[in-house]
N, C-alpha and C positions, 0 to 999 in steps of 0.2 A: 747597813744592811748587805747580806752576802749576795754574790752574783745570783741571777736567775737564768736557768738554762733551759732550752727545749730542743726538740728535735725539728728540722724542717723537712718534711718527708717527700720523697720523690714522688712526682705527679706521672700518672700512667694515662694516656690515651687510649682507652679499650678499642675504640674505632675513631675515624677522624674524616668526616665529609666536609669537602670545602668547595665553595663557589667561587666564581670568578671575582676578580677585584673589582672594587666599587669605585665611585668618582672620588673618593676621599684617600684611597690607596689602601684599602683595608679589604680583607677576605671574609665574608660571611661563613660560619661555619657550624656544624652540629657534632657534637661529641660526646661520649660518656667517659667521664673523668673518676679514676679511681686513686687513692693514695696509697703507697707501700709504707711498710714498717721499718724502712730504712732511709737514711737521708743525711743531711748535714746537721751538725750541731751548732746552735747558736746561744752565747751566753752574753748577759748584758749586766752591767753594774755603774752605779752612779760614778761621776767623774766631774773635773772641773771644765770639760770641754767633750765634743762629740769626736770621737776618733775609733777607729778600725783596725784589728790586726786579723791576719788570716794564716792558720795553719792547715795541716792535714795533707793527705797524699795528692790532692787537686788544687793545693791552695797557692802554688808558685804563680808569681805575677799578679794576683788579685789585690794584694794588701795596698798597693801604691795607687789604684784606681779612684780618683777623686769622685767619680759618678758610679761608684758601685751602687747596685740596688739597694742595698741596706741603708747607706748613708742618703740616697736620694728619697726614700720612704720615710726615713726619720726626720729628714729636713722638712718634708710635707706634713707630717705629723706636728711638728712645731708651729709650722704656718698656720695649720687648720685650727689649732687650739691656741694660739696667741702666746705660746712660751718661748718662742725664739727657736734656736737651734738647741735641741735637747742635750743636757750636759751628761753624756753616757759614754762610757767605754765598752765597746763591742768586740766579741772574739768570735770568729767563724772557723770552725773546724770543718774543712771542704772535705766530704768524704764521696760526694757524686761528681762523676766526670762533668766537665763543661762543654757547653754546646751540644747536649746530649739527647734532647727531647724530653727532659725529666722535669723542666720548670725549676730547676736549682735555685737559679738567682731571685726570682719571683716566691720561690717557698722561702728562702733565705730572708726575706724582705717581710714576708707576712709573719714569721716567728719573731722577727726583731721587733716588729710593731705591736704585737701582742705583749711581749715581755716588757717593752719600754712603757705601754699603759699601765701593766701591773706595777711595775717598780716606782714610776712616777704618780701612781694614784689618780690617773685620770679617768673621769666618768664617761666613759665610751665603750659603746658595745660592739659587737663584731660587725655589725651591719654599717656602722659609720666609719670603722677601721677599714673595712672592704672598699668604701668609696676613696678613702685616702689611698690604698693601695694600687688604685687605678695609675698613679703617677708611673707605675713600673711596668705598664703595658698590660695587654689584654689578660694575661695570666694571672695579674695581680689580685683581684678579687677572689678567684677559686682558690689559689694557693693560700691566700689569707686563710679561708674558711677551712681547707684541708679536709674536705667531706665530700663523698661521692655524690656527683652531681652530673644532670645533664648540662652541657653548655652551648649556648646558642648566640646569635648576633655575631658579634666580633670575638666571643669567648667570654663576655661579661654578663650575659643573662643566663641566670643561674636557676635550674630547679634542682634541689636536693633530691636524693633517691634512696631512702631507707631500705629497699628490698635487696640491694645486691649483697650476696652472701661474701664471706672470705673465699678468696681465691688463692689457690696455691701457685706461686709464679717463680720463674727465674728470669732476672735481669742481665743483660749482656750487652757490653760494649766493647767494640773492636779497637778502641783507642785511636779514632779519628774524629775530627770536630765536624760537626754538621750545621753550620750556621742558619738560623731561620731564614733570613733574608734571601740568601742566595737559592734555598730550597724552593721558597716562594715564586722567586723570579723564574726558575726553571719550570714549575708547575704552570705558570701562566702561559707557556708556550702552547698547552693544550688543556685549558681549564675545562671543568664540568659544571654543568647547571646544578645548583644545590637542591637537593631533595628535601622534603619535609622530615622533621625528625620520624626516625623508624618507630613503628609501633613496639613497645616494650615487651619484653620476652612474656610468653603465658606461663612458663615454668621458672620460677626464681631460685631452683636449686642450683648448685654450682655447676653441676653437669648440664643441665638445661641453659643456664647463662652461656656457657662456653659453645654448645651447639648454636645459640641465638647469634653469638658474636663471629661465628665463622661466616656468616650470611653479611656481615658488614666488612669495611675496608679503612683502611688509611690511604686518602688520596694522595699523600705527600711521600708515599713509600717509594714509588717508581721514580719521580724526579730526584729524590735522596739517594737512591742507588745509583742513579746515572752520574751523579756527581761524586759520589764517594763509593765505588764497586765494592769495598771492604765491608759495607752495611749488607749487601748482598751475599757476600761470603759467609757473614756472621749469621744470617738467616738461614742459609743451607746447613751449616753446621749445628744450629739450634734445632732445626726441623728434622735433623738426623738422630737426635737423642732418643732413647728409649721413652716411652709413655707421654710422649708431648701430644697434647690435644689440640694446641692452636699456637702458631708462631706469627707474631706480627711487629711491625716498628712502632714505637711511640713518638707521638708528635712530628717535629721535622728531623728526628733521627740525632745520633746515629744509635741510640740504644734500642734493642731489640727484646722483646719479651716473649716469653712461653707460658702457657697455662698448663696446668696438670690436675688429675683427679685427687693428688694425694701429696702431703707435704714432704713424705719421704721420698717419693719419685722425684720431686723437683730438687731435693738436696742430692740425691744420687746422680741426677743429671748435670748438677754444678761439679761436683767431684770429677765426674768423667771428662766436662768439657775443659776444666782447669787442668788437667793432665795433658790435654791436647792443645790447648792454647793458652800457656802460661802467662802470657803478656796481656791478656784480655781482662776487663773487668767484669766478673762473674759473681753474681749475688742471688741467691735463693732468698725468697721474701715472701710475704702474705699481702695481698691486695685488700683494700676495705675491712682491715682488722678491726675489731671492736675497740 
């Protein structure tokens, strides 16, 4: 049987409200999460043992990590199904920046779980795979489903949202890492009380959603910028582009996204910014694409 291949899409937190750390060391949160039409590429085929290779522009240093989230997820799949370590060869084409607030590792693991299920003929639905994906962290279930959703609890309580329209976006990463743990520790210096999930937009058109998002925020944005001022520089550069409707950081950073009314405006902004900042990762895309 030939290899099976899938995209592991980038996750974007359209907003992210975070509460103070709880007694178990976790932060309650509320977020509206969408997935982009860009991501890493995961391929899986049968083999005599479980192994992983990594390529792509951001793959350096990942191949030799024995605790890579893909391997962790597939071992959990084997344990949950009683088949032992799945005899699979996995190749990851790493196209998303690392420690970028895009859920890349969790999305890679989710794609690998689905491909492994299909290749091995396992009778498991996505709900079961989502439970297995918890082994990679709070982003595991949402990235396994890769569907627009309200995320609550620690990020694992999901309510899928079918009303979000396609949003034309520009993703920008200034080439600095923004490790999640460090950003949360910085946030803990001045945490906010977690508010209830915001009332959804009254107008689910793309323009109405962008207007509604402008009234939300990312609580990790300020601490991330304090740790990595390059994120603030990227936000200022993106906000200055023509036709930008909204600029915000995703997740714990360092990726910044901008929303536009038209795809052509996002693509033109990408070309302009790439000429100004050729070392940055700059990608126009669509969020919540059908």
